[in-house]
C-alpha positions in Angstrom: 0.0 0.0 0.0 1.4 3.4 -1.0 2.3 5.7 1.8 0.2 8.9 1.9 1.8 12.2 1.5 3.0 13.6 4.8 2.7 10.3 6.6 5.7 8.8 8.2 6.9 5.7 10.1 6.5 6.1 13.8 7.8 3.6 16.4 4.7 2.4 18.3 5.8 -1.0 19.7 9.3 -0.9 21.2 11.5 -3.9 20.9 11.0 -5.2 24.5 7.2 -5.2 24.0 7.5 -7.1 20.7 9.8 -9.7 22.2 7.6 -10.1 25.2 4.6 -10.6 22.9 6.1 -13.3 20.7 7.9 -15.0 23.7 4.5 -15.2 25.5 2.9 -16.7 22.4 5.5 -19.4 22.1 5.5 -20.2 25.8 1.7 -20.4 26.1 1.5 -22.5 22.9 4.3 -24.8 24.3 2.6 -25.1 27.7 -0.7 -26.1 26.0 0.8 -28.6 23.7 3.0 -30.2 26.5 -0.1 -30.5 28.7 -1.9 -32.3 25.9 1.0 -34.7 25.3 1.3 -35.4 29.1 3.7 -37.9 30.5 7.3 -36.7 30.5 6.3 -33.6 28.6 4.7 -32.3 31.8 8.2 -31.3 33.0 8.2 -28.8 30.1 4.7 -27.8 30.9 5.8 -26.7 34.3 9.0 -24.9 33.0 7.0 -23.0 30.4 4.5 -22.0 33.1 7.4 -20.5 35.1 8.6 -18.7 32.0 5.1 -17.3 31.4 5.0 -16.0 35.0 8.4 -14.3 34.6 7.1 -12.7 31.3 3.9 -11.5 33.0 5.9 -9.9 35.9 8.1 -8.2 33.3 5.1 -6.9 31.4 3.7 -5.4 34.6 6.9 -3.5 35.2 7.2 -2.5 31.6 3.7 -1.2 31.7 4.9 1.4 34.1 8.2 2.5 32.5 8.2 1.1 28.9 7.6 2.9 25.7 4.7 5.4 25.5 2.2 3.0 23.9 3.2 0.1 26.1 2.4 1.9 29.3 -0.9 1.1 31.0 -1.6 4.8 31.5 -1.5 5.3 27.8 -3.9 2.6 26.7 -6.1 1.5 29.7 -9.3 3.3 29.1 -11.4 5.2 31.6 -15.2 5.0 31.3 -15.3 8.2 29.4 -12.8 7.2 26.8 -14.4 3.8 26.4 -17.8 5.4 25.9 -16.6 7.9 23.4 -14.9 5.1 21.4 -18.1 3.0 21.3 -20.0 6.0 20.1 -17.4 6.8 17.5 -16.5 10.1 19.1 -13.0 9.5 20.3 -10.9 12.6 20.6 -7.8 13.0 18.2 -5.4 13.4 21.2 -6.5 10.0 22.6 -4.7 8.2 19.8 -7.1 5.3 19.9 -6.0 4.0 16.5 -2.2 4.2 17.3 -1.7 1.8 20.1 -4.4 -0.4 21.6 -7.9 0.9 21.1 -10.1 0.8 24.2 -11.6 -2.6 23.4 -8.2 -3.9 22.5 -6.8 -2.6 25.7 -9.6 -4.5 27.7 -8.7 -7.7 25.8 -5.0 -7.2 26.7 -5.9 -6.8 30.4 -8.2 -9.8 30.3 -5.4 -11.9 28.8 -2.8 -10.8 31.3 -5.1 -11.3 34.2 -6.3 -14.7 33.0 -2.8 -15.9 32.4 -1.8 -14.8 35.9 -4.7 -16.8 37.3 -3.9 -19.8 35.2 -0.2 -19.8 36.3 -1.1 -19.1 39.9 -3.5 -22.1 39.9 -0.8 -24.2 38.5 1.6 -23.3 41.3 -0.8 -24.9 43.8 -2.2 -27.7 41.6 -2.0 -31.4 42.3 -3.2 -33.9 39.8 -2.9 -36.7 42.4 -0.8 -38.7 40.0 2.6 -37.4 39.2 2.6 -33.5 39.0 2.4 -31.3 42.0 2.7 -27.5 42.0 5.7 -26.2 43.9 3.6 -24.2 46.3 0.9 -26.7 47.0 2.0 -27.2 50.6 1.0 -23.6 51.4 -2.7 -24.3 50.7 -5.3 -26.8 52.0 -6.1 -29.9 50.1 -9.6 -28.5 49.3 -8.1 -25.3 47.9 -5.6 -27.2 45.8 -8.2 -29.5 44.3 -10.5 -26.6 43.5 -7.8 -24.7 41.6 -6.5 -27.9 40.0 -9.9 -28.4 38.6 -10.0 -24.8 37.4 -6.6 -25.2 35.8 -7.7 -28.2 33.8 -11.1 -26.9 32.7 -12.2 -23.2 32.9 -8.6 -22.0 33.0 -7.5 -23.6 29.7 -10.9 -22.8 28.0 -10.6 -19.2 29.0 -7.2 -19.0 27.3 -8.6 -20.6 24.1 -11.5 -18.1 24.1 -9.2 -15.1 24.6 -6.7 -16.2 22.0 -9.6 -16.9 19.6 -11.0 -13.4 20.2 -7.6 -11.9 19.6 -7.2 -13.8 16.3 -10.7 -12.7 15.2 -9.9 -9.1 15.9 -6.7 -9.3 13.8 -8.8 -10.9 10.9 -11.5 -8.3 11.3 -9.1 -5.4 11.0 -7.2 -6.9 8.1 -10.3 -7.9 6.0 -12.9 -5.4 7.0 -10.9 -2.3 7.8 -7.9 -3.0 5.7 -5.4 -2.5 8.5 -2.5 -4.8 9.3 -2.1 -5.0 13.0 0.4 -7.9 12.8 3.0 -5.9 10.9 3.7 -3.3 13.5 4.0 -6.0 16.2 6.8 -7.5 14.0 8.6 -4.3 12.9 7.5 -1.9 15.6 6.4 1.0 13.3 3.1 2.4 12.0 2.6 4.8 9.2 1.0 7.8 10.9 0.4 11.5 10.4 3.1 14.0 11.4 3.2 14.9 15.1 2.0 11.4 16.2 3.5 10.4 19.5 6.0 7.6 19.3 7.5 5.2 21.8 11.0 5.4 23.2 13.0 2.5 21.9 16.6 3.4 22.7 19.6 1.3 23.7 19.1 2.6 27.3 15.4 1.6 27.4 16.3 -1.9 26.1 18.9 -2.3 28.7 16.4 -1.3 31.3 14.0 -3.9 29.9 16.7 -6.6 30.2 17.3 -5.7 33.8 13.6 -5.9 34.5 13.4 -9.3 32.8 16.3 -10.6 34.9 14.6 -9.2 38.1 11.4 -11.0 37.0 13.2 -14.3 36.5 14.9 -13.8 39.9 11.5 -13.2 41.5 10.1 -16.4 40.0 13.2 -18.3 41.1 12.7 -17.0 44.6 9.1 -18.0 44.6 10.0 -21.6 43.6 12.7 -21.7 46.2 10.0 -21.5 48.9 9.0 -25.1 48.0 12.3 -26.2 49.5 11.6 -24.8 53.0 
C-alpha cells in the first residue's frame, strides 16, 4: 500500500514489548501442547509455566516504565474514553488507533489477568498422579483440588477463548478495515500523520528492559525456592 503524502513511520511498539509478545505466544503454545501430550512432557509444561510467570511480571513492570504506547496509563481506558470510542466520538489526542484501542486494551488486560490466574492455579495444583505444583503445601487440600480443577477446565478454555478473540480481531481489522495489526508487532512501526506520539526504543530503554526481565526471572526463582523450605 502506497504511503500517503506527509505520513511517516513512527515507532509504536518498542523492541521489549514485541519480544515479550512473541515469547509469550511461544510459551503459552508450548505449555498447552505439552499438557496435551502429558507424561514426561509435563516437565516442560511446568517450566514453560514458570517462563510465562516471569514474562507477565516483566510486562507489569514494563507497563509502568516502557515505551509510551506500552504503558498502561497510555492505553487502559477510563469509562469516558471507552464510551466515546463506542459512540465513534474519540478525541484525536487520545490516539485510539495508534496503540491499543479501548476494546483492544480491555482484551489485553483480560489476557494478562487470566494468564496470571492460570499460572497461579498451576503453582498450587495437584493432579494426584505425578505432577504437583511447587507451592501446593502452602494451601489446604480442598483449595488445591479446586484450583487444579480450574486449571484443567475453565482455565484452559478461557485461554482458548481469549486467543480466539484476539485472532478474530486481527482478521476483522485486516479484512474489513484493511489495517494490518500484525506488521507493527513485528517491525514496531506504523505509518502515521506528522506529530503522532512515538514510543521510546533506545539502547538505554532496552537495557532497562533486560534488567527488569532478569529481576522478574529472579522473582520467580525465589518463589519456587519457597518449595524447599
